[in-house]
N, C-alpha and C positions, 0 to 999 in steps of 0.2 A: 863211342857212345857211354855215358856212365849213367845205369838204371840202376838203381838200389831198390831191392824187394824186400820189403820185410815184412812178416806176419806175426801180430799181436793178439790174434784172434780167439787162437784156442778153435778154429776150424782148419783142415787139412788143404794145404795150398800147393801147388806146383810153382815155386818160385819161380823157374827156369821159364814155364811157360808164359808168364807174364813179362817175364824180362823180353821176352824173344815179341810178345805182343806189341810191347812199349819200343822197341828197337825197329819193329816192321812198320808202324803207324809214323813215327819219326823220320825214317827213309823215305816213306811214301810222300810225306809232307815236305819233302826237302828242309829239313832241321839240319844244321849243323853238325857232323860225326864228335864235336866235341861238347856238345848240350848234355846237361844232366838233369834228369828225371826220376823222382824217388815215388816208387806206387807202395801205400802203406794198408795193413789188413788190419782192421781194429774191432772191435765186440761192442755190442748195443750201447754200452754205457759210455764208451770213449764218443762212441760216434754221436750219442745224444747230447753231451758235454759240449760238441764241438758244434752241432747244428745250432743248440743255445746260444754259444757265444758267437759264432760267426753268420747265422742267418736268422738270428732272434725266433728261431721255429721250435715249438715243443718235439719230442721223441726224437729216436732215431732216423737218417735218412739212408740211401743208399751209398750215396757218392758224392764225396765235396771234393773240388780242385782251390788250389791255393797257387796262385802262378805267382812267379818271382822276377822275372827280367822282361813280361811282358811281350816274348817273343811270336812271330806271325809266321805262317807258313811260308816257307821261298816257292820258288819255282824251278823247273827242270833245267839246270845248269846255273842257277842263283838261290844257292843255300841261306840260310838265314844264318846271323852271328853265332857265334858261339855263346853261350850262356847257361844260365841257370834258368829250365823249364817252371819247375814247381813241383809240388808234392800232389798226389790224387791219392785220396783217402777213401777206401772202401769199407762195408760193412757185409760180411758174409752171411750174418744171420737173417739181414733185411733182403739180399738178393736170394737166398733160399726161397723165400716166400713168394717174392716177385717170379722166380723161375717157374714156380707150380701154377699160378695164376697164367703166365705166359705159355707154357707147356713145351718148356726145355729146361736143359739140366742146370745145377745151380754154377757149375763151371763157365757153361755159354753164358748166363747171365751176367755172371764176373766180368767174363772177357768184353761183354757188350759196355758195361759199366766203366770200364778202364779205360776202352776205347772214346766212350762218352766226355770221361775226364780228361785225357788227354786233347780233345777238341777244345773243350772248355779253357785248357791252359794256353792253346794257340789262339785264343778269341773268339771262337765260335760260340753263338748262344742260340737261343731257340723261345726268346721273350715274345718273336713276331712270329706271324705266318709262315712268312717266307723265310726267314730266318732258320726257323723250324724245318722246315722241308730241305733247304739246303744242308743245314747240319746232321738231320736223319738220314738223310738219303747219301750223304760222306760217310757216314759212320757205318751203316749199313755195306757198304762196296768195301770199306777197308777191313770190318770183321768179317766177309764172306771171302773175300782175297786172302785172309790170313788163315782162317781154317781149312779152305781149300789146298791151300799149301803145304797143309801139319801134316805129319805124319799120321795113320788110321792107327786107333787104339784101341 
C-alpha cells in the first residue's frame, strides 16, 4: 500500500501516524494492498482556494476528498482491485478550531477528518440521514479501533 503524507501547512504533523491510520482504514475496508492514497496538509489560504474552486463555497474548510479511480470497499476475502484511491486534503488550522469546540485535541480532530476523508474516497456520503448514520458510525468505529491499538504517548 502506498500512502504518501505531505505537510505544507506549517503545523507540526506526525506524518507516520497519519500514514499508519490510512493503512489501517484501507486494510479494514478490504482495499487492495497496492492501492495509492495521498494525504496532504495545507494552510488556510490553499484550503480556501480549493474550497472555492471545487465546492464553490467561500472560506477554508476542514477536509476535502478528491477521488480518482472511484474504488469501493471490498469484503472479507474479496478486496478491491488495485488503483489510485485519491487525495485527502486537510487544513490543521480549521481542525484546531473545531477540536476546541469538540473538546478534544487537534491531532484527534485531524485523525477523525482523515478517516472521514478516506471514507468519502471510498464512496461514503452523509447527504441523507441514513447515509450520515452509516458513515459516521463506521468512521467512529474505525477511529476508535485505530486509537485503541496505537501505543500510548
